[in-house]
N, C-alpha and C positions, 0 to 999 in steps of 0.2 A: 171368264174374263172380267177384269176390272177396267173400267173406262174413266179417265180423269179428263174433264172438258176444261180447257184453258180458253176463257172468254176475253180476247183482246179485240179492241176495236179494229185495228188493222187486219187481223185475221184470226178468227177462232178455229181452234182445232182440238183433236183428241189425242191423248196418250192412252194406248191400249196395252194392257200389261197382262200376260199370261204365260205360264210355263209351257213350252212346246209350241209357241206362236210362230217361231221363225220358220219352221218346216211348212206351215200354212200359207205363208206370205205370196209365194208364186201364183198360187190360185187366187188369193185374196187380191192381189194386185190386178189380175186379169179382170175381175169384177169391178175394180175401181178406176183403173188407169189405162184401160184398153185403148190402143190407138197412139199412146205416147211411147216415146223411146226413154230408155234408162241409161244414165251415166253413173257406173258404180265407182265411188271413190273409196278406197281401203288401204291400209298399211300391209306391208308384206307378210306379217304374221298372221293377221286376221284373214287376210286373202287366202292364205294356204289352208287355214282351218275351215272356213265357211265361204269365201268369195267364189272360188272356182265352181262349187256344186250349185251355189245360189244363181250364178250366171246361166249355167246349163238349163236349170229349171225354169228360169224367166224365159229363156229362148224356146223351150218346149211348150211355153204358154203363148208363144207367138210374139214376144217382145224383141225389138231390135235393141242391142246393147252395146256400149262401149265401156272400157274400163281405164282408171288411172290408179296404179299402185305404186306407193312411195315407201321408203325405208321407215320402219317404226321409230317413233321419237320426236319429242318437242322441238328439236333443233331442226327438223325438216318441215315445221309449220311456218313457212317463210314465203317471200314474194316469188322466189324461183320456182317453188312447187306450185304456187297458185297460177303462175304463168303457164306452167306445163298443162294444168287442168283446163285452162282458157283454150290452149292449143288443141287438145283432144275435143273439146266442144266445138270449136270453130271447124276443125277438119271433118267433123261428122255433121256439120250443118245443123246443130240443134236449134230449135225454136222455142218460143215461150210456151208451147204445149207439151214441151218434154221435161223430164225430171232428173235432177241430181240426187243420187241416193248415197247417203253417208252410212257405210257399214263399218263400225269401229268405235274407238273411244273418243274422248274429248278433242284431241288433236285433229282427227279425221272430221268430225262434226263441225268444228270451228272453221277448218280450211274449206271443206265442201260447201258449207253455208256461205261462206263469203263468195266463192265462185258462183253459186246459184243467185245470190243477191245481186251481182254486179254484171254478169254475162247477159247481154241484151236487156240490162236493167231489171232482170228478174225471171229465172226459171222456176219451175216447181222444185220442191225440196222436201225429201223424206229422210227422216232420222231412224236408223236402226242401231241403237246403242249396243255395244257388246262388252263394255267395261261397267262396273258398279258405279264409278264416278259419273260416266256419261248417262246412265240410266236415271240417276237421282238428281243430276244437276245440269251438265253442260247441253244436254239435248233439249232442255226446256228453257223457254224464255227468249229465244231469238238472237242472243249475242253471238255473232260470228266474227272471226278475226284471224289474222296471222301476226307473227312477231317481227320485230326488227332487232338489229344488233343492239340498239339503245334500250330496248325494253319489250315486254310481253304485251300482245294484243294492242299494239299501237295503231295498226290499220285494221279497221273493223266497220261493222254496221250493226243495225238491229234488223233481223229478217226472220220472221217466224216460219217454222216448218209447216207443210200441209198436213203432216201427221207424224207421230212417233209410235214406233212399234217395238215394245220392250218385252223380251223373253228372258226372265231370270234364269232359266235353264242353261242358257249359255255361259253363265258364270262358273260352271263346273271346270271349265278350262282355264280360269283365270287363277294365276298364282297368289299366294298368300300376301305378298307385299302389295300387289294391285288391288286385291280385294280391300286391304286396309286403307289404301289410297282413296277409294271411293267412301269407305266408312267415315272418313274425316268429313266429307261434305254432308253425308246423311246425319251424322252426329250434329253438325252445325245447324241444320235445319230444325232439329229439336231444340237446341240451345236458343235459338232466336225467336221460336214460335210455339213450341209444344212440349212442355215439361213432362207430359204423360209419355210421349215417345221416348224422351231422355230415360224416364224411369224404366221403360220396357227395354231399352238397350243396356241398361245397367244390370237388369235382372238376367237377361241372356248372356251378355258378357264374352261371348266368343263366336268365331265364325261357324264352328260346328253346330252350335245351338241356334244361331240366327238363320241358318240355311233353311231350316224347316218352315220358317215364317217370312221367306223373302218376298213373295208376291204382296202380302199384307203391308210389310214394312217399307218396300219400295213404293208402294201406292201412297201411303202416308206421307212419305217424304215428297213425292210428286205434288200432292195436294197442297202442301205448304208452299213450295215454290211457286206453283201455278197461281195460287191465291195472292201471293206478293206481286207477281209479275202483272197480274190483272189490274192492280191498282196503279201501276207505274212502269209502264212498258219501257220508257226511255231513261230509266235510271237516274231520275232528277230528284226523288224523294225517298219514299219508303223503301223502294227496292235496293237502296243502298245498305240495308241491313244484311242483305245477301252477301256483302263484302266482309263480313265478320272474319277476322284472321287474315284477310287477303292483302292488306297493305304491307304488313311485314312479310308475309308468305311470298308475294310476287317479288318483293326485293331479295329475298334469300334465293329463290329460283334464278333470278337475274345475275346475282353475284357469283353463283355457282355455275353460271353459263349453262343451265339446264341439264347439267350432267351429275348433280348431287341428289338432293332430296327430290322426291316425286312432288307433284302439285298438291296432293292431299297431305303428304307429310310436311311440306312447308306451311300449309295452312293450319295444320295442327300446332306447329311451333308458334305461329303467328297468333293463334287464339289463345294459347296459354300466356304468351308474354303481354298482350294487350289487356287481358283480364287481370293479370297481376299488377299492371300499372294502374287500371281503373279502380281495382280493389284497394290499392294503396292511397288513392286519391279520394276514397270515400264514395265513389260513383257506383260501386258494385257491392252487393251484399257479401259480407264477410263469409269466407269458407267456399265461395263459388269457384275459385280457381283450383282449390284442393279437390273438389268434386269433379271438375272438368278433367284435370290430370288423371284421376282415377279411371274415368270413362275412356279416355284416349289410350291409356296404357292397356286397358283390357283388350283393345283391338290392335295392340302391337304398333301403336303410332308414336313417334318421337315427341318429346315435351321439352327438350332442351335445345338451345341455339347451337348449331354447328360451329366449328372453328372457322371464322371468317372475319375480315376486317369491318370493324364497325363503321369507319369512314366510307367504306364501299357500300355498306348496307344503306347508310343515310343518303349517300349520292343516288342510290337506285330508287329510294322512296321519293326523292325530289321530282322524279319525271312520271310519278304515278298519274295515270289519266284521270283519277277522281280529284285532283288538285284544281283549285280555282284561285288565281291571283295570289299564290302563295298560302292558301288556306286549303286544308284537306279535311274532308268529312271521314270520320272514324266511327265505325260501328262497334258498340260495346255492349256487355251484358249488364243489366240492372240486376238481374238474378237469372237463374236457370228458366228459360222460356219466355223471357221478356228482355227484348233487344232495343237499345236507343241509339241515337246518332249524336255525335258531338263534333264541332269544328275546332280545330287547332291549327295554328300557324306551324310551318315546318320547324320553326326554332323550338316551339313548345313540344312537338312530337319528338325531336331530337333529344331534348332536355330529359323528357320522361323515359325515352328509350335508353340512353346512357345510364340514367339512375337505376333502371331495372336491370340492365345487364352488369353493372358493377355490383349488384346485390347478388 
């Protein structure tokens, strides 16, 4: 087992990574959380694959459990679903000694985490990520949120989990598109902090070859994100490099009403376009965008902007939560493995984006 410790002043915790770990969790929970109740939050697809048996095994270990299962998809990460979770917790008279357990991908973890953060001003919170994206990114760092009609993650908090339990073996049931979805965030971590990881990913170059090294590669990605979050839990400084590709990516998702590109696919397109912009401006080493495109394409990720209204895209960018008084902080690559931050006005970003898309 690989253990990655995240030392944050508000709450230090461990990410435990091991193929086959999921089957061991009910007994492990008994040794660590005995006497607490568990509220399992999962989407319908993951629950049918793993949730039913997991609940049965928890109950065999003596745990009292409740469940909330919602339809799969980003569009269900909303206030209505959050309210339903609160209702489940209230009906079961949960207390601060009890735990919310997120079994699923990023949508599940985000929504379950916000419920844990806000119900009774804070319950225990355990992450069991089942998608590659959640394993390497969304389960780490404590960002929890739901979406509004006006944009993504507009209602949220910083709330660290008590533990993250990651079993790469679960990914055998993940389809190729969702595997690539997670690879976008994994590649991003290498791009912003670890050129050696990028070289490794380039050498492997496909899902079939990377599968043999998943424990190691997921661990490397988790260490990168954990180290950044340790320095800046509240996302006011260096942590913003983790937003590389996300300003444009989130806007694409919003314009497509979360029914087009997946999150990772949108971030992939965002990383390419912001890198082409900064390369043209002389901020990024020449050739970086070409290398980035090759890396993303090898894992079947899109690199071209989908057909959508540029005006709608710009409008979505203007409500980005990273903006302050008309200024937005943009993460960009100086070169592979080295990420910087630059502040642009919305007008500057729009001008650069229009110029890039016209090309």
